[in-house]
Each structure stands twice: as structure tokens, then as C-alpha cells.
ZADO-1210 file (C-alpha; in nm, 4 decimals, padded with zeros to 6 digits):
<atoms>
<atom x="00.0414" y="00.0319" z="-00.0062" code="MET" pos="1"/>
<atom x="00.1056" y="00.3611" z="-00.1127" code="ALA" pos="2"/>
<atom x="00.1727" y="00.5826" z="00.1829" code="LYS" pos="3"/>
<atom x="00.1846" y="00.9881" z="00.1247" code="ASN" pos="4"/>
<atom x="00.5353" y="01.0348" z="00.3995" code="THR" pos="5"/>
<atom x="00.4634" y="01.4688" z="00.3645" code="GLY" pos="6"/>
<atom x="00.8175" y="01.5269" z="00.3307" code="ASN" pos="7"/>
<atom x="00.7776" y="01.4745" z="-00.0509" code="GLY" pos="8"/>
<atom x="00.7487" y="01.1711" z="-00.0969" code="TYR" pos="9"/>
<atom x="00.5475" y="00.8462" z="-00.1543" code="ARG" pos="10"/>
<atom x="00.6548" y="00.5009" z="-00.0187" code="LYS" pos="11"/>
<atom x="00.5037" y="00.2187" z="-00.1333" code="GLY" pos="12"/>
<atom x="00.4091" y="00.1613" z="-00.5042" code="ALA" pos="13"/>
<atom x="00.0685" y="00.2606" z="-00.6452" code="VAL" pos="14"/>
<atom x="-00.0789" y="-00.0757" z="-00.7722" code="THR" pos="15"/>
<atom x="-00.3332" y="-00.1258" z="-01.0267" code="GLU" pos="16"/>
<atom x="-00.2698" y="00.2251" z="-01.2087" code="ARG" pos="17"/>
<atom x="-00.0343" y="00.3774" z="-01.5078" code="SER" pos="18"/>
<atom x="00.0085" y="00.7079" z="-01.6657" code="GLN" pos="19"/>
<atom x="00.1601" y="00.8046" z="-01.9653" code="PHE" pos="20"/>
<atom x="00.1949" y="01.1805" z="-02.1311" code="GLN" pos="21"/>
<atom x="-00.1135" y="01.3101" z="-02.3008" code="ALA" pos="22"/>
<atom x="-00.0578" y="01.5247" z="-02.5880" code="ASN" pos="23"/>
<atom x="-00.1087" y="01.8567" z="-02.4180" code="ASN" pos="24"/>
<atom x="00.2312" y="01.7732" z="-02.1444" code="GLY" pos="25"/>
<atom x="-00.0912" y="01.6947" z="-01.8865" code="ASN" pos="26"/>
<atom x="00.0211" y="01.3510" z="-01.6879" code="TRP" pos="27"/>
<atom x="-00.3189" y="01.1523" z="-01.7493" code="VAL" pos="28"/>
<atom x="-00.3907" y="00.8065" z="-01.4941" code="LYS" pos="29"/>
<atom x="-00.5429" y="00.5803" z="-01.5610" code="ARG" pos="30"/>
<atom x="-00.7100" y="00.2524" z="-01.3672" code="ASN" pos="31"/>
<atom x="-00.5348" y="-00.0459" z="-01.4610" code="ALA" pos="32"/>
<atom x="-00.8226" y="-00.2890" z="-01.4654" code="GLU" pos="33"/>
<atom x="-01.0906" y="-00.0846" z="-01.6687" code="THR" pos="34"/>
<atom x="-00.8431" y="00.1661" z="-01.8642" code="GLY" pos="35"/>
<atom x="-01.0698" y="00.4752" z="-01.7374" code="ARG" pos="36"/>
<atom x="-00.9380" y="00.7505" z="-01.6866" code="PHE" pos="37"/>
<atom x="-00.9042" y="00.8538" z="-01.3658" code="MET" pos="38"/>
<atom x="-00.6996" y="01.1481" z="-01.3069" code="ASP" pos="39"/>
<atom x="-00.5037" y="01.4673" z="-01.5296" code="GLN" pos="40"/>
<atom x="-00.2460" y="01.6366" z="-01.3370" code="LYS" pos="41"/>
<atom x="-00.2354" y="02.0297" z="-01.4668" code="THR" pos="42"/>
<atom x="00.0097" y="02.1526" z="-01.1845" code="SER" pos="43"/>
<atom x="00.3504" y="01.9964" z="-01.3971" code="GLY" pos="44"/>
<atom x="00.5127" y="01.6979" z="-01.3391" code="GLY" pos="45"/>
<atom x="00.4389" y="01.3423" z="-01.2967" code="SER" pos="46"/>
<atom x="00.2133" y="01.1168" z="-01.0586" code="PHE" pos="47"/>
<atom x="00.4116" y="00.9867" z="-00.7804" code="LYS" pos="48"/>
<atom x="00.4181" y="00.6327" z="-00.7228" code="GLY" pos="49"/>
<atom x="00.2492" y="00.5562" z="-01.0139" code="VAL" pos="50"/>
<atom x="00.4452" y="00.3353" z="-01.2830" code="ARG" pos="51"/>
<atom x="00.4830" y="00.5015" z="-01.6730" code="LYS" pos="52"/>
<atom x="00.3025" y="00.3344" z="-01.9954" code="GLU" pos="53"/>
<atom x="00.5111" y="00.2975" z="-02.2589" code="LYS" pos="54"/>
</atoms>
């Protein structure tokens, strides 16, 4: 189970999720089981602890 530490990093991996960078430059989080989009990060950078799709 992934847990935020409050010190700018996450301990553990986020399971059953992946992320990719959309055409507009934002990172989008996807549910690995259903393939549905979950969230889009607009503040820059990628989601912490979520694996990246190739």
C-alpha cells in the first residue's frame, strides 16, 4: 500500500494504476483494470509512485 510521508515522497508503489503524458503535456492517470482515465495533473510533473506507460 502506498502512503504519503509528508516529506515530498511516497513510500511504496501505487498498484493497479499507470500514467502517460497526453498531447497537451499533462500527465493522465489510468486504472489498469478497466482502462478508464482517473485523473489529470495540471500542476506539472508526473504522479508520484505511479508507473509510466511506454
